[in-house]
DOTORKOL-187302 format. One record per atom (N, C-alpha, C, O, CB): residue in one letter; x, y, z. Coordinates in steps of 0.001 Angstrom, whole numbers, plus 500000, padded with zeros to 6 digits. Each point is the difference from the previous one (the first is absolute). Glycine has a CB too. Example, Ala and Ser with C-alpha at 12.3 -4.5 7.8 and 13.67 -1.06 7.14 Angstrom:
a513190494310507800a499110501190500000a500900501200500000a501036499981500665a497072498846500581s501542502223498034s500820501190500060s499230501090500730s500509501108500169s500675498264497686
This chain:
m492109493376468847m500583498660499958m500951499749501174m500171498856500421m499619501192497089l500829501012503022l500928499830501112l499327499350501206l500659499327500791l500605502667498400r497432498204500952r499280499460501148r499074498850499604r499204499531500813r500919502719500257h499984497307497702h499152498900499538h500388498714500740h501185499676500080h498556501418497633p499287498173502827p500342498811500786p500640498875499189p500704499164500565p497428501440500912e501636499361497213e500552498933499159e500628500593498738e499451499835498910e498820498545501975p502859502303499238p500644500562498809p500543498886499105p500294498912500495p500300503165500803p499546498165497413p500563498986499103p501410499585500444p500729500793500595p497898500152497513r501737497823501600r501318499499500369r501103500902499428r499998500319498811r499079497331501264g501843502747500771g501126500826499582g499700501484499933g500904500807499786g499870497258498961w497953502307501434w499641501411499861w500638500852501091w500493501092499716w497354498221499226l502153500211502295l500554500793501099l501493500235499813l500495501102500238l497757497970501288e502470499880498042e501435500151499762e500259501019498894e500907500826500108e499465496800500632a498822502310498187a500175500940498897a499657501430500427a500683500950499618a498793497204498765a499464501986502407a499603501333500455a501075500625500873a500226501209499936a497380498097499957a503056499888500918a501033500515500904a501192500568499239a500765500786500559a498514497545501142e500895501286497025e501121500478499195e499646501224499170e500872500579499352e499968497098500572l497897502725500085l499603501167499218l500647501266500562l499915500239501204l497903498637498218p502818501933499750p500661501233500488p499047500911500771p500388500627500986p501162499237497068e497192500202501484e499039500881500670e499750499560501443e499870500831500899e499057499637496884l501008498227502423l499747499483501346l501254500039500864l499924500239501205l498291498295497856r502927501232500325r501247500005500781r500259501370500617r500699500106501007r500233498116497492k498507502827500901k500168501354500529k498929500346501043k500063501059500624k500965499607497191r498010498459502371r498871500301500898r499866498904501040r499197499081499838r499613502164498325p501969498844502898p500008498921501009p498656499752500672p499730498888500455p502621501674499930l496803500464499680l498699499777500627l499112499109499139l499040499410500496l501153502813500626l500128497679497583l499310499043499136l500686498635500041l499331498967499976l499929502921498538l502067498107501548l500723498734500135l499564499238501251l500038498771500049l501909502246498743r497648499731502192r499525499396501246r498899498973499725r499951498959500656r500633503156500579w498528498169497797w498891499080499727w500497498682499423w499394498953500230w499111503007499385i502580498084499647i500589498761499491i500680499248501134i499839498787500132i500490502258497598a500429499673503086a500741499364501095a499078499276500972a500353498942500520a501389502820499259q497084498800500469q499108499406500997q498962499059499387q499193499412500720q501142502621500661h499685497825497298h498973499199499327h500117498530500419h501101499450500009h498909502154498030p498876497760502305p500051498587500420p500590499068498955p500520498939500347p497511501519501042k501901499917497339k500500499141498931k501435500330499577k500538499361499096k497119500412500135a502956501205501405a501368500370499626a500972498898500431a499898499511501124a499529502952499088p501506497137498932p501014499013500393p500843500534501159p500219501205500118p499848497905497519a500392499991503201a500744500418501190a501246500796499637a500318500982500671a498825497007500521h501576501602497748h501232500723499649h499696501410499520h500768500925500266h500313496906499135l497797502342499889l499606501332499546l499589500862501183l500363501173500080l498901497876497717r499986500370503111r499553500738501185r501200500511500796r500042501169500383r497866497427499711s503062500530500154s501170500392500794s500792501108499312s500469500936500647s499646496744500289a500027502203497743a500758501011499261a499308501352500051a500657501028500161a500228497188498336l497805501790501369l499264501263500018l499952500604501398l500134501214500155l498499497972497927m501181499993502920m499926500516501371m501290500719500387m499976500978500749m498454497159499853a502689501374498885a501289500622500320a500121501392499390a500829500796500440a500196496933499681r498156502573498869r500081501287499302r498959501002500460r500092501178499654r500805497607498415l498129500786502692l498903500898500370l500418501002501067l500697499630500945l497693498565498480p501199503072500445p500241500987501065p499064499747501182p499089499176499928p501654502520498353w499501499022502788w499290499682501237w498493500191499873w499241499240500601w502791501425500656r497514500323497982r498553500210499877r499324498808499331r498927499572500426r501459502899499447a500234496998499088a499442498824499345a500066498785500921a499072499192500033a501605501738497735l500404498943502969l500116498893500958l498912500092501072l499410498992500387l503075500915499200a497261501308500884a498957500182501015a498634499621499448a499175499417500703a502173502414500349a498418498508497677a498725499647499374a499833498491499906a498914499478500251a501150502656498453v501008497160500934v499950498532499933v499783499420501389v499164499115500180v502354500896497810a499234500484502999a499918499462501354a498607500149500597a499574499168500801a502830501366499492g496886500524499319g498683500246500571g498841499490499175g498844500234500353g502143501709500686d499296497361497862d498946499525499099d499695498535500300d500820499118499742d499903502524498470a498102498114502328a499614498629500356a499898499096498779a500070498778500133a498704502132501828a501063499669496850a499874499203498784a501353499600499414a500062499190499075a497794501977500479a503224499397500981a501328499687499475a500396498577500362a499525499439500988a501121502977499187h500228497011499012h500522498665500301h500699500038501362h500737500945500279h499548498531497239p499500499516503335p500625500010501341p501511500166499969p500571500670500862p497586497888499897q502491500842498260q501453500138499897q500386501438499680q500999500509500508q499171497107498741a499037503035499909a500275501398499668a499826500889501228a500816500890500241a498436498699497394r499710500182503128r499771500797501206r501153499815500991r500484500968500588r497019498828499081q502928498960500509q501091499737500934q501295500661499537q500718500594500804q498196497239499822q501382502065498086q501206500636499473q499931501512500145q501006500644500300q499268497467498089a498540502461501400a499842501450500132a500243500446501442a500654501014500243a497698498970497857i501121499257502841i500184500336501417i501474499927500381i500518500890500675i497180498236499839e502972499816499052e501420499842500325e500831501116499380e500937500503500619e498744497018499520k499972502863498637k500737501074499341k499764501337500705k500933500789500152k498894497974497666l498951501496502608l499708501242500720l500737500046501334l500464501061500417l497287499037498478q502357498764501771q500746499957501255q501473500331499771q500636500641500836q497754497648500049q502146501271497983q501392500296499663q500189501473499637q501020500606500329q499254497033498876l498728502927500111l500101501384499546l499748501021501100l500418501152499883l498871498059497901w500032500382503282w499549500936501031w501119500894500520w499811501209500133w498463497137500496a502879501080499663a501094500781500600a500489501112499072a500479501031500472a500201496938500813a499203501832497408a500506500993499042a498922500971499522a500300500911499229a501384497415500054m497081501502501151m498918500872499550m500069501359500685m500454500100501140m498121497888498440t500984503035499743t499961501345500586t498833500074500990t499094499169499944t501931501858497952p498988499962503013p498866500153500919p498665500150499275p498985499466500448p502572501583501171g498442499678497259g498758500158499249g499512498683499413g498800499725500006g501877502605499473e500234496863500021e499630498697499450e499493499087501108e499025499272499817e502681500994498352r498950499776502963r499546499177501135r498597500412500445r499162499153500310r503227500554500430r497370501588499288r498689500492500407r498920499534499023r498919499581500413r502169502418500657s499210498075497651s499031499555498991s499745498506500107s498856499558499899s501893502280498588l500288497395501712l499838498548500134l499225499653501263l499154499106499986l502989500545498766a498143501057502345a499350499688501279a498485500113499914a499283499254500667a502752501557500510l497483500099498023l498564500243499908l499254498824499375l498813499810500264l501671502622499557h500202496781499355h499329498902499296h500718498661500174h499677499035499307h499496502630499044a501778498266502548a500823498791500128a499177498780500412a499073500120500801a502862501331499802p498399497376498853p499333498770500434p500494499568501374p501043500456500467p498693498851497140r499523499831503019r500252499611501387r501423499497500277r500552500338501047r497056499107499064p503008499767499006p501354499516500326p501035501103500214p501065499743500561p498380498255498132l500257503221500871l500941501110500170l499705500850501225l500776500903500314l499505499119497239w498630499719503141w499572500895501070w500992500085501146w500266501090500505w497419498384498875a502865499397501037a500949500034501125a501232500818499645a500528500727500842a498656497027499916l501277502133498001l501155500778499543l499684501487500015l500801500806500473l499940497270498101i498100502283500911i499604501411499936i499801500569501401i500354501152500249i498554498441497524w500537499628503139w499728500465501361w501280500380500736w499965500787500945w498011497760499100r503143500899499525r501277500321500644r500675501217499368r501086500392500428r499174497192500131a499117503015498436a500600501159499329a500123501172500970a499103500221500813a499935499019496985p502055501510502129p500192501119500941p499198501247499667p499783500835500878p502462498281499508g497311501034498382g499345501236499594g498541500076500397g499236499071499739g502336501017498397a498029501016502497a498611500171500426a499051500025498803a498902499446500069a501897501818501942a499616499372496895a499126500088498827a499719498623499409a498902499742499506a502006502539500023i500074496847500522i499823498639499487i498997499255500874i499121499306499488i503240500679499593l497769500155502224l499086499334500927l498583500551499867l499027499247500044l502883500361501530e497981501709498264e498669500598499841e499317499473498741e498797499739500010e501986502325501192a499982497780497712a499429499452498769a499607498542500201a498937499569499551a502456502016499081f499456497669502035f499698498582500236f498709499830500790f499215499097499712f503232500397500242l497323501358501033l498804499880500831l498728500367499242l498896499791500503l502509500721501482q498744500032496810q498859500262499122q499787498876498979q499061500045499206q501349502405501088n500464496549499734n499895498886499048n498621499357500122n499653499515501077n502848500071499051p496702500393498803p498632499479500105p499924498516500327p498954499510500426p500395502225497969k501756497545501409k500004498568500297k500334499710501467k499825498876500471k500837500702497158l499817501434503082l500395499816501391l498767499951500889l499201500937500024l502979500238499540g497672497726501164g498860499838500880g500400500107501465g501185500048500332g497744498518497944l500075501470502587l500231500194501432l500870498889500583l500967500277500710l496830500897499452e501870497594499547e500745498876500579e501458500012499570e500894499768500814e497005498895499217a502344501606498691a501374500032499502a500793501139500625a501175499834500328a498042499158497530l500150502161502308l500701501136500597l500356499719501453l501121500270500431l497669501276498021v500267497918502296v500273499684501411v501179499031500101v500825500119500906v496735500242499677a502520498689498499a501099499037500024a501347500666499723a501034499530500476a497369498701498781l501590502858499978l501247500698499692l500500500853501163l501202500233500126l498111499783497491i499783500445503220i500383500924501085i500596499203501155i499282499489500860i498890502143498475q503129498276500666q500729499231501000q501168500818500526q500509500874499297q498818496971499588p501113501881502364p501212500662500465p501213499450499239p499997498831499615p498968501526502678p502052500446497487p500080501404500417p499211500921499074p500180499979498783p502063499548502191l496886501273499616l499242501002499258l500891501219499800l500691500425500927l497094498739500019r502202501393497862r500821501171499712r499130501260499954r498813499921499684r502815498634499027p498955502596501601p499212501243499978p499285500230498670p498843500421499989p502771500533501635a499055498778497261a499369500233498693a498756499134499830a499007500439499420a503235500143499613q497815498190501472q498838499121499922q498863500530500864q498853500072499558q502658497976500008a498818502322501674a498971500507500916a499346501266499454a498784500166500092a502476498848501836e499542501866497511e499475501278499506e499179499804498723e498987500673499808e502987500511501208a498451497906498116a499227499728498787a498658499369500355a498977500332499400a503154499377499294l497871499400502261l498755499370500439l499046501025500599l498789499922499797l502457497951500623a499302503084500316a499163500970500715a499241500937499069a499010500605500410a502600499273501460i498839500252496886i499285500863499057i499349499186498883i499572500553498986i502034501299501533s498324496849499672s499470499120498964s498506499749500189s499404500452500978s502845498474498831r497166500361499263r498583499635500091r499746499005501126r498849499707500323r500926500701497226w501300499070503053w499871499005501061w500049500625501391w499974499279500998w501071499059497480r499025502981501605r500304500639501289r498899499822501043r500248500211501188r501098501438497558e497447497970500842e498930499796500977e499601498536500124e498994499686500636e500195502603498861a501576496827499914a499682498569500061a500494499428501322a501194500053500294a498946499755497188g498950499646503312g500363499477501312g501097498953499973g500948500109500777g496759500362499897p502209498510498462p501067498990499978p501369500580499653p501019499545500521p497267498790498833v501739502661499776v501270500642499664v500509500782501204v501186499935500324v498147500216497241a499790500581503095a500397500760501191a500578499086501067a501032500300500601a497196501387498898d501101497201500728d500468499052501014d501378499452499639d500871499891500862d496749499501499658q502578500267498212q501276499426499579q501115501033500019q501132499679500363q497628498693498228v500937502861501025v501017501052500054v500449500221501438v501195500148500258v497817500947497702l500052498928502973l500371500190501403l500854498856500518l500929500218500777l496973501067499564r501788497498499234r500831498851500411r501419500148499454r500977499827500729r496979498688499323a502146501811498644a501322500135499393a500763501180500602a501207499913500226a497903499079497654l500187502101502375l500627501172500601l500525499674501395l501105500405500362l497375501089498308d500736497782502102d500383499626501353d501317499233500011d500836500199500882d496750499735499754r502593499194498388r501195499150499956r501146500627499223r501066499400499862r497446498639500305s501269503166499328s501039500678499223s500556501236500682s501108500431499682s497797498713498297l500347501437502954l500403501265500627l501378499922500650l500793500937499911l496805499550500478a502675498397500258a501252499890500756a501186499568499157a501121499932500505a497518499533501464l501143500246496777l501098499552499151l500956501152499718l499564501143499858l498944497120499107p502798501452500951p500969501069499722p499696500694498667p499739499345498991p501997499392502324d498301502575498702d499794500801498777d498681499690499305d499922500013498771d502539500063500953s496511499649501056s498708499687499392s499392501232499327s499262499883499022s500381498333502707g500676502969498810g499434501222499440g498542500216500352g499393500974499554g502210498796498618l497826499338502620l498588500084500358l499814500801501284l500912500110500820l498677497685498056a499219502759501280a499645500734501212a498605499586500430a499244499424499217a502227502527500127l498195498343501890l498662499665500496l498914500682499178l498890499483499874l502059500232502419g499376501444497150g499024500713499189g499517499214498787g498905500252499496g502161501825501264h499740496972498767h499573499177498873h498784499139500354h499303499508499112h503063500464500072a497386499850502109a498869499163500427a498677500761499985a498936499382499944a502643499310501469a498469502634498637a498785500788500215a498864499705499014a498876499758500440a502599501983500470p498775498269497776p498862499766499095p499398498612500137p498813499809499737p502219501788498701w499773497438501968w499508498623500108w499230499790501291w499080499183500057w502850500036498574i498442501514502395i499221499951501242i498609500580499754i499003499462500483i503109500736500904r497825500892497864r498701500626499700r499118499098499136r498775500122500028r502319502122500128a499514496863499088a499226499133499114a499329498847500731a499154499314499426a502404501293498763l498810499168503078l499456498878500766l498914500475500962l500087501097500552l502118497712499261d496776500360500383d498998500333501012d500552499643501384d501089499439500116d497013500166498225e501152500720502683e500509499845501367e500351498555500328e501053499739500580e497573502218500088d500512497108498972d500285498592500312d501249499514499277d500801499255500565d496755500346499781a502608500821498407a501181499588499244a501265500600500592a501059499374499972a497541500431497969r501295501399502592r501164500618500627r500393499277501286r501185499834500288r498142502360498719v499685497383501753v500294499246501222v500733498710499652v500984499638500645v496982501339500483l501542498336497844l500648498755499576l501402500263499478l500932499266500328l496833499770499120a502395502009499737a501319500322499463a500976500359501115a501168499612499959a497757501181497926a500593499948503110a500865500377501120a500464498781500781a501126499969500497a497682502214499653s500333496817499959s500368498797500759s501130499226499330s500673499201500652s496983500666500185r502557500360497873r501065499294499288r501239500866499805r501011499528499482r497245499130499366t501672502609501565t501085500940499729t501086499879501057t499713500000501198t498670501560497691l502867498338500664l501128499800500913l500666501309500414l500576500083501084l499783497704497859t499570503230500211t500659501272500294t499128500803500969t498879500359499641t502259499648498078p499339500286503499p499143500650501006p499363501305499524p498799500198500185p502641498772501530a499340501919497677a499454501289499566a498937499817498923a498987500700499994a503196500388500561l498046497984498549l499010499742498950l498750499347500590l498882500292499576l502970499462498731r498342499378502656r498857499349500638r499102501036500674r498775499894499937r502600498026500418r499226503075500286r499215501053500640r499233500819498967r498864500407500243r502813499688501617m498941500144496994m499317500754498950m498815499218499433m498936500565499746m503229500568499700v498029497585500363v498975499181499350v498814499765500907v498863500033499531v502904498874499129h498454500858502615h498896499672500924h499126501222500214h500503501036500437h500914497226500711p497287501654498557p499135501191500084p499868500570501399p499960501220500159p498810497879497929r501162500061502923r499822500495501368r501278500624500521r499955501025500680r498321497222499729r502845501162499290r501264500577500462r500280501323499299r500620500892500580r500258496807499881e498671502431498298e500167501261499289e499204501105500669e500433501152500041e499940497597497832a498443500890502660a499118500996500618a500489500435501366a499646501079500475a498464497937498278e502709500144501888e500424500323501372e500978501177500031e500452500399501073e499217497196499553
């Protein structure tokens, strides 16, 4: 009945007060996100849900739009207080509105989990890779399923080029190596033509590397 599209009038409110359900937030989640739940009930329940239930609501296309939005906002508020393990678990299944927040996380394990997110596509990832690029991001990308994707390689090299000279960037020319190998000769020539850092430009250009 929790997922029934047309529950009897007042049933959802009554179910939310049942002691058995009040102790099981992953079940309360179905009431909070139900399209027929009154707005005041939805808001009250969303405030009580733990992050796992909130993540489930945020990623469920069948949830009421207001419930999904409230879940996303609550997860954004909770992010700073979450443990590294909780962040890693959330990153693996996080909905798109949380991706930019997760991408800025300092922990390599969190980034590695995020790059395995099945909802993350090539276009969205390329859009996230922007300067300043951080070492943890570059290293997580280099061991990810995206390490041989040409568009990702090209974008990483662009971001790396514009980040190397930044104070305390922590980056080195060696971070470029796996991405140079991922490009064919023509792509490397094009990438080199856009590269501003002389040493990196020499590494990227296939003919200059051979000299």
